[in-house]
C-alpha positions as CSV (number, residue, x, y, z in Angstrom):
1,X,5.5,-0.2,-103.3
2,X,4.1,3.1,-104.5
3,X,3.6,6.3,-102.5
4,X,-0.2,7.1,-102.1
5,X,-0.1,10.1,-99.8
6,X,2.2,12.3,-97.8
7,X,0.4,12.6,-94.4
8,X,2.9,14.6,-92.3
9,X,5.4,17.0,-93.8
10,X,8.3,18.6,-91.9
11,X,6.2,21.3,-90.3
12,X,3.6,18.8,-89.3
13,X,6.1,16.4,-87.7
14,X,7.7,19.3,-85.7
15,X,4.3,20.4,-84.5
16,X,3.3,17.0,-83.3
17,X,6.7,16.5,-81.5
18,X,6.3,19.9,-79.7
19,X,2.8,18.8,-78.6
20,X,4.2,15.3,-77.4
21,X,7.0,17.0,-75.5
22,X,4.3,19.2,-73.7
23,X,2.3,16.1,-73.0
24,X,5.2,14.3,-71.5
25,X,6.0,17.3,-69.2
26,X,2.3,17.7,-68.1
27,X,1.7,13.9,-67.4
28,X,4.8,13.6,-65.4
29,X,4.6,17.0,-63.7
30,X,7.9,18.0,-64.9
31,X,10.9,15.8,-66.1
32,X,12.7,15.2,-62.7
33,X,12.7,11.3,-62.8
34,X,12.2,10.9,-66.6
35,X,14.5,9.5,-69.2
36,X,13.7,9.1,-73.0
37,X,14.9,6.0,-74.7
38,X,14.6,5.8,-78.5
39,X,14.1,2.4,-80.1
40,X,16.7,2.0,-82.8
41,X,16.7,3.3,-85.5
42,X,14.2,6.2,-86.1
43,X,13.0,6.2,-82.4
44,X,16.5,7.5,-81.3
45,X,16.3,10.5,-83.5
46,X,12.7,11.3,-82.3
47,X,13.8,10.9,-78.7
48,X,16.7,13.3,-79.3
49,X,14.2,16.0,-81.0
50,X,11.8,15.4,-78.1
51,X,14.7,16.1,-75.7
52,X,15.5,19.3,-77.4
53,X,11.9,20.5,-77.1
54,X,11.7,19.5,-73.5
55,X,14.9,21.4,-72.7
56,X,13.7,24.6,-74.6
57,X,10.3,24.3,-72.5
58,X,11.6,23.3,-69.1
59,X,15.1,24.9,-69.2
60,X,16.9,21.8,-68.2
61,X,18.1,18.7,-70.0
62,X,16.4,15.1,-69.9
63,X,18.4,12.0,-70.2
64,X,18.2,10.3,-73.7
65,X,19.4,6.7,-74.4
66,X,19.3,4.2,-77.4
67,X,17.7,0.9,-77.2
68,X,18.6,-2.0,-79.7
69,X,15.8,-4.7,-79.6
70,X,17.3,-6.9,-82.3
71,X,17.7,-10.0,-80.2
72,X,14.5,-9.6,-78.3
73,X,12.4,-9.7,-81.6
74,X,10.0,-12.7,-81.8
75,X,10.4,-12.6,-85.7
76,X,14.1,-12.6,-85.8
77,X,14.6,-15.7,-88.1
78,X,11.8,-14.3,-90.3
79,X,13.5,-11.0,-90.6
80,X,17.1,-12.2,-91.0
81,X,16.8,-15.7,-92.5
82,X,20.0,-17.4,-92.3
83,X,22.1,-14.3,-91.7
84,X,23.4,-13.4,-88.4
85,X,21.4,-10.3,-87.1
86,X,23.1,-7.0,-87.1
87,X,23.2,-6.1,-83.5
88,X,24.3,-2.3,-82.8
89,X,23.8,-2.4,-79.0
90,X,22.0,-0.3,-76.5
91,X,23.4,2.9,-75.2
92,X,21.7,4.1,-72.1
93,X,24.2,6.2,-69.9
94,X,21.3,7.3,-67.6
95,X,20.1,5.2,-64.7
96,X,16.7,3.7,-65.4
97,X,15.9,1.9,-62.2
98,X,13.2,3.7,-60.4
99,X,12.7,6.3,-63.1
100,X,10.0,6.8,-65.6
101,X,11.3,5.7,-68.9
102,X,9.4,7.2,-72.0
103,X,10.0,4.6,-74.9
104,X,10.0,6.4,-78.2
105,X,9.4,5.0,-81.6
106,X,8.4,6.1,-85.1
107,X,5.4,3.8,-85.8
108,X,3.1,1.7,-83.6
109,X,1.5,-1.2,-85.4
110,X,1.2,-4.7,-84.2
111,X,2.9,-4.0,-80.7
112,X,5.6,-6.6,-81.1
113,X,8.4,-4.0,-81.4
114,X,7.2,-2.5,-78.1
115,X,7.0,-5.8,-76.4
116,X,10.7,-6.7,-77.5
117,X,11.6,-3.1,-76.2
118,X,10.1,-3.8,-72.9
119,X,12.0,-7.1,-72.4
120,X,15.3,-5.2,-73.5
121,X,14.6,-2.6,-71.1
122,X,14.0,-4.9,-68.1
123,X,17.4,-6.5,-68.8
124,X,19.1,-3.1,-68.2
125,X,17.2,-2.0,-65.2
126,X,13.8,-1.7,-63.3
127,X,11.9,1.4,-64.2
128,X,9.2,2.7,-61.9
129,X,7.0,3.1,-65.0
130,X,7.2,2.9,-68.7
131,X,5.4,5.1,-71.1
132,X,5.3,5.0,-74.9
133,X,5.5,7.8,-77.4
134,X,5.1,7.3,-81.1
135,X,5.0,9.6,-84.0
136,X,2.3,7.5,-85.7
137,X,-0.2,5.1,-84.6
138,X,-1.6,3.2,-87.4
139,X,-3.7,0.6,-85.6
140,X,-3.7,-3.2,-86.2
141,X,-2.7,-4.2,-82.7
142,X,-1.8,-8.0,-82.1
143,X,-0.6,-7.4,-78.5
144,X,-2.5,-5.2,-75.8
145,X,-0.2,-2.3,-76.1
146,X,-1.2,1.4,-76.5
147,X,0.7,4.6,-76.8
148,X,0.5,7.3,-74.0
149,X,1.6,10.0,-76.5
150,X,0.7,9.9,-80.3
151,X,1.9,12.5,-82.7
152,X,-0.9,11.4,-85.2
153,X,-3.3,8.5,-85.5
154,X,-3.4,7.2,-89.2
155,X,-5.8,4.4,-89.7
156,X,-4.5,2.2,-92.3
157,X,-5.5,-1.0,-94.2
158,X,-3.5,-4.1,-94.0
159,X,-2.2,-3.5,-97.7
160,X,-0.9,-0.1,-96.8
161,X,2.6,0.7,-95.2
162,X,3.6,3.8,-93.2
163,X,7.0,5.2,-94.2
164,X,8.6,7.5,-91.8
165,X,11.5,9.5,-93.2
166,X,13.9,11.6,-90.9
167,X,16.6,13.9,-92.0
168,X,19.1,12.2,-89.7
169,X,18.6,8.9,-91.8
170,X,16.9,9.7,-94.9
171,X,17.7,13.5,-95.7
172,X,14.0,14.3,-95.7
173,X,11.3,14.7,-92.9
174,X,8.0,13.1,-93.9
175,X,5.5,10.4,-93.2
176,X,3.8,8.9,-96.1
177,X,1.4,6.0,-97.0
178,X,2.4,3.5,-99.5
179,X,0.4,0.8,-101.1
180,X,2.1,-2.7,-100.8
């Protein structure tokens, strides 16, 4: 897999997340009944970054949680083969029942990860609504799922892969397109 192009650098990621934070506040008329829930792994760090920006803008904190969707995936056997899946567990300390939950993920592709996240979320509580924020929407949906907040739309071919790198995991902030 070779890198074709860097489409978002550190500054572009920061600007996109700042814009998404403003959009979340505007759409929800504040953050009173909102909770950000990051989908493991990179969605968690994006949710934490959004929470920082929202607190800077609004002057008050927003709840943040982590969601592990491993056991809710419909491709679990394909991903893990004969190995046991590595389940890290969800960590949502804030009540989500009757709240607006903003699911946060790095890339929206087929929609299957989001479907699994919705299943996992409903097992934890019953939100009044669920919104989706993604850093990158690359198209190619297999399910009728769309993001409410998108950092950047990057149309791709099926032979390409979007690679999101975040400092918290990869020691670098960038989004790039790779050729499979």
